[in-house]
N, C-alpha and C positions, 0 to 999 in steps of 0.2 A: 504494500500500500504506500502511496506517495507520502513524502514528508510534509507536503503542503496540506495542512488541516482543512483549508477552505475548499478542497476538492470533495471531501466526504463529510464535513461537519458544518452545520449552519452557524454562521458567526454574526453576532449582533452588529459589530462595527461595519462588516460588509453590507448588511442590509440597510443600516443608517446611511452609509455612503452612496446608496442608490438614489437618494433624494434628488440630487441635481439632475440625474438622467431622467427621472420620472417627470420632472417639471417640464421637460422638453417634449414629452409625448403629446401627439396631437389627439385631442379627444375625438371619440367616435360619435356618430349620429345615434340618437335613441328616439323611439317612437313618441314618447310622452315627455320629452325633455329637450332642452336646448343642446345638450351634448351628453354622451354616455358617461363621461367622467367630469361633469360640470355641476356646480351648485346652482342655487336659485332656480330650481325646476318648478314649472307651473303645475300646481296640483289640480287633479280632476275634481277635488272637493271644493265647495263654496264655503267661505268663511271670512273672518276679518283678516285683512292683509294690506298689501301696498296698492294693488290694482283694482280700481272701481270697475264693476262689471255692468250693473243695471240697477234700476229701482223697481220695486214691485209692491203690490198691496201688502199692508201689514197683516200678519197672521198671529193668532194667539201663541205666545211663547217666544216671539222675536225679541231680540235685545233692543231696548229702547235707545241705546246709545247709537244704533245704526239708523235712527229715524232720518229720513230725507225731508227736512222741513220745507224746503222750497217747493218740491213736487207736491207735498201734502197741502200746502197753501194754495197752489195753483189748481190741483185736482179736486180739492174739497174733501178728500178722505185720506186716511193715513197710509203713507208709503215708507218703506225702509230701503236702505242701500244694501246691495249684495256685492261682495268682493271676491276676487280670485285670490286664494291664499298662496303665497310663495313658500315652498318647502324645499329643504335640501333632500337629495335622493340617496337613500341608503345603498351602499355598495357592499356586497357580501362575497367573500372568497370561500369556496369549499375546497380544502386542501387535503390531499391524500398523502399520508405518511405511513402507509402499510409496508410490510416487509419487502415487496417487490420494488419499492421506490428507493431502497438503499442499494443501488447498483449502478455501475457505469463501466463501459470499456473505453470511452473517450470523454474528455471534458470533465464534468463534475457529476456527482451522484444525482439521480433524479430528484431525490429529496431536497438537495441544495438548490437545484434549478427551480423546483416548485416554490421554495421559500423566497427566492429572489423575485420570481414572477409575482408572488403575493405581496411582497414588500413594494414593488414598483406600482402595482395597482393601488395599494394603500396610500402611498405618498401622492400619487396623482389625484386620488379621490379627495383627501383632506386638504390638498392645496387649492382645490376648487370649491371648497365649502361643503363637501359631502361627508357623511358619516361612513366609517369603515367598520365592518363586522366580519366574522369568520366562523366557520365550523371546521374544526381540524379533527381528523380521525386517524388513529394509529394504534388500534387495539382497544381504545376507548375514545369517547367523543368529548371535545372541548368546545363549548359554545361561547362566542364572544358577541354579545348584542352590539349592533352598530353604535359607535361613539365618534364624535367629531374631534377635530383638531389633533395636535401632537399627542395628546393623552391616548386617543384611540389608536393611533399608529404605533406608539411605543408598546402598548398592550399587545397588539398584534405581533410585533417583532419578538417580544419575550415569549409568546406562545409558540412562534415558529422555531425559535432557538431550542426550546424544550422538546418540541416534537421531532426536531431534526437531529437529535443526538444519535450517533451511529449505534450506540448500544440499544437504542429503541428497535432498530432493524433486526436484532437478534431474537426478538420475542415473537412467538407465534401469534398471529392475529386471532382474536376471538371470532366466533361465527357471526356475531352481530356487528362486526367492524367493517363490513363491506360497504360498497357504494350505495346499495339499495337502502340499507338501514340509515346511512348518513343522509340520504335524501328525505327520508321520513322525518328526521329530526331537524332538517334545514328550515322547515316551516316555522320553527320557534325563533329563528334568527332572521330569515328573509321574509319580511312582510310583503304583501302585494304591492307591486310597483318597484320592487328592488331590482338593481342591476347585479346579476350573479355571475361569477366566473368559476368554472369547474376546472380544477387543476389535478390531473390524475393520469395514470397509465391505463386505467379502466380494466385492470385484470380482475377486479373483484365484482364486476357487474354480473348480474344473473337474470333469470327470466322475469323477475319482477321490476327490474330497474327501469325499463321503458315506461311502465305504468306510472311510477312515481315521478319520473322526469316529465311526462306529459302533463300531469297535474300541476307541477311547479311552473312549467312553461306557459300555462294559461294566464298566470298572474304576475310573472316576472320576466325580465329581459335577460336571457341566458346566453353565455358564450362558453365554449369549451376549449381548453388547451390540453391536447393529448401529449404527454411527456414520454418520449421514446429514446432509446439508445440506438446508435447506428447498427448494432448487431440485430436489432429487431426489424430492421428494414431490409437487410440483405445478409446472407451468411458470410463469415470471414473467408479468406482464401483457404484452399484445401490444407488441412492440417489437424493436429490434435490440440485442443485447448482446455486447460484446467479451469474449472469454475468451483465456487464454494459459497456457502451461506453463513459462514462463521462457526458452523458446527460440523458440517459434512462437506466433502469435496467430491467432484465428479469430473468427467471428461466429455467434451463434445468433439466428435470425430467428423470433420467435414471433408475428408478425403474421398469418401464414397459418393458418387453422383446421386444415387437414389436417396441417401441420407440428406444431402444438400437440398434436394427437391422437397423432401418431407419437412425439413427445417423451414424452407421458404413458405410452404403451404400453411404451416402452423401459424406463422405470424401474419400472413396475408388474411387468413380467416378472421383473426382477431381485429386487424385494422378495418376489415370490411364490416364487422359487427359494430365497431365504434362509429363508423360513418353512417351506417343504417340507423343507429340509435339517435344520433344527433340530427341528421337530415330529416328523419321522420318527424321531428318536433320543431323543424325550422330553426335549429340552433347553429350558430356560427362555430365551425370547428377549424382548429389550426394545430398541426403537429409542431412540437418544439423539441429539438434534439438536445441531448446532453452536452454537445459541443457547440450549440448555438449561443449567440448573444441574446439574453432574455429581453433586453430593452428593444432590440431590433425586431425580434419576433412579435413582441406585444404591439409594437408600433405597426407592424404589418397587419395584425388583426384589426386594430382600430381603423387603419386606412381602408381595409376591406369593408368595414361597416358604414362608411360614409355614403352619402347619396351617390348612386351609380355603382356602388360596390356590392349591392344586394339586389336580387330580383324582386318581382312584384310579390312573390310569396313570402319574402323575407329570408329566403335561403341564401347562404353565402356563396361567393364564387368558389367553385370546387375544382379549379384547375390544379393539375398535379404539380407538386413542388418541383421546381426545375433545378434544384441544387444537386440532384443525384443521390443515390443511397448505396454507397459501396462500403464494404467492410474494410477494416484496417489490418493490413498485413502485420502479423506478429503482435496483435493487440493483446495487452495484458488485461484480463477481465478481473475487475475488482468489485466487491460488493457483497450483498447478502445473498446473492444467487440469482440466476435467471428466473423470470416469472414463469 
C-alpha cells in the first residue's frame, strides 16, 4: 500500500482544501430553482417573503398583518396580500462507504473519491446559501439533516472522515446496509424538493432498489455518480494479479481468453443495470473513475444538466465516455477487495 495516506484515507485538510475549487463550479439548471446549487430558490408554497404575488379576498384565519388596505378601500371588502416565499434549497448527499468502496488499482480509493465529491458538493451548496445534509452508510447509517453555512459543511466533513477510515472497509456490511435500505431512510433527510446526489459503486443495489428510487425521484431532483475503478471497465493485460480484502487474498488470472471475456461480461452486466436503474427514473448518471479529477467530473455533470444538456424527458445525455477504458499494465491492486 502506498505511503501516501491520502490515497486510501479520507483527510479533513484535503476536503477543506477543496473549497476554492468548489466555488468555481458552474451551477446546474434545476426545474424549480434558479440553479441546482444556488440559494434563494423560489418556493412553490405561498407565504410571507420578499416577492409580492397578488391580492385576494380575505378568508377567515388570514394574518391581518398581510391586509392590503389600498385594495380593501378601493374594492369595498377586505383583501390580503399573498407573497412568494424565498427559501434556500436543501442539498443532500447519499454517500456509500461499504466494503467495496475501499478499493483502487489506480488513483485513490473509491471511498476517498466519494468523500471528495461530497465535500465539493457541500462547499458549492453552502457558498450559494443552500443547506447541506447527508446520509452516509457503511454498515450503519448516519443521518445529517440539512444545515446551512460553514457549520453544516464542517459537520459533513467530520462524518466523511469517520466513515472513510480504511479500517471501516475491513468490516462486513450488515444486511441492512445496502443501497435499498439507505434509500428508505433518505426520506428522513431529503424533504420534497431537495437536490440529491447519489455517490456509490451501486454493488449493493437489489430488486427493491428501483422501487424506492422511483418514489424518491417523484419529489426530489436526483443525480447519480457511479464511482468505478478502471479494472471495472476493462480487464488488465493478460497476467496473474493478486487481490485481497484485508483478511483473505486471491488471484485473478486474465491470461485465458475465455476468463477475460467472462470478466468483461460480469462488469458490463453491472454497468448496464446501473444505467437501467437511473435512466428508468430520469436520473442524470455520470461515471467517475478513481483516477479522475473529482472537480472536473462534477463540473461535467453540472454542465450536462444545463439547458440543452437534457432532453424533453429530463434524461441526461448518455453519450459514451470518450476517455477510453483500458487496464493498467502491471497494476498493483490495493484495497478491501474486488466487488
